[in-house]
C-alpha positions, -999 to +999 in steps of 0.1 A: -132-019+057-100-036+069-067-034+051-033-048+060+001-032+053+031-054+061+010-073+087-004-042+104-042-038+101-061-005+098-097+003+093-111+027+067-146+041+062-147+038+024-128+023-005-097+045-005-071+047-033-038+031-028-022+066-026-046+076+003-037+044+023+000+049+018-003+085+030-022+073+061+006+049+070+031+077+065+045+065+032+046+096+011+079+092-008+111+075-010+123+044-028+098+016-023+075-007-043+040-019-033+024-053-039-014-055-037-025-090-029+010-102-040+010-083-073+032-053-078+014-020-087+032+006-108+037+039-089+018+057-118-013+038-107-013+045-069-038+074-072-063+054-093-062+019-078-092+015-054-088-009-025-113-034-012-121-049+022-095-075+031-068-063+007-033-070+017-005-046+009+032-053+011+056-024+011+091-034-002+121-012+005+154-018-012+182-030+010+219-022+007+248-041+020+271-069+013 
């Protein structure tokens, strides 16, 4: 199955959880939010949300500046 994270595609053998996918992309901590198919997912649900072929993930990191 194919998933896309911030425009970068990767293939997975099975329907992984959101947590598994984030770990495979090296996102294990830090301040960020995740949108799955343009809908934000609460961090408390990362380990239980199963992804499907063609899902699009957007990782949003807060910016500082002025």
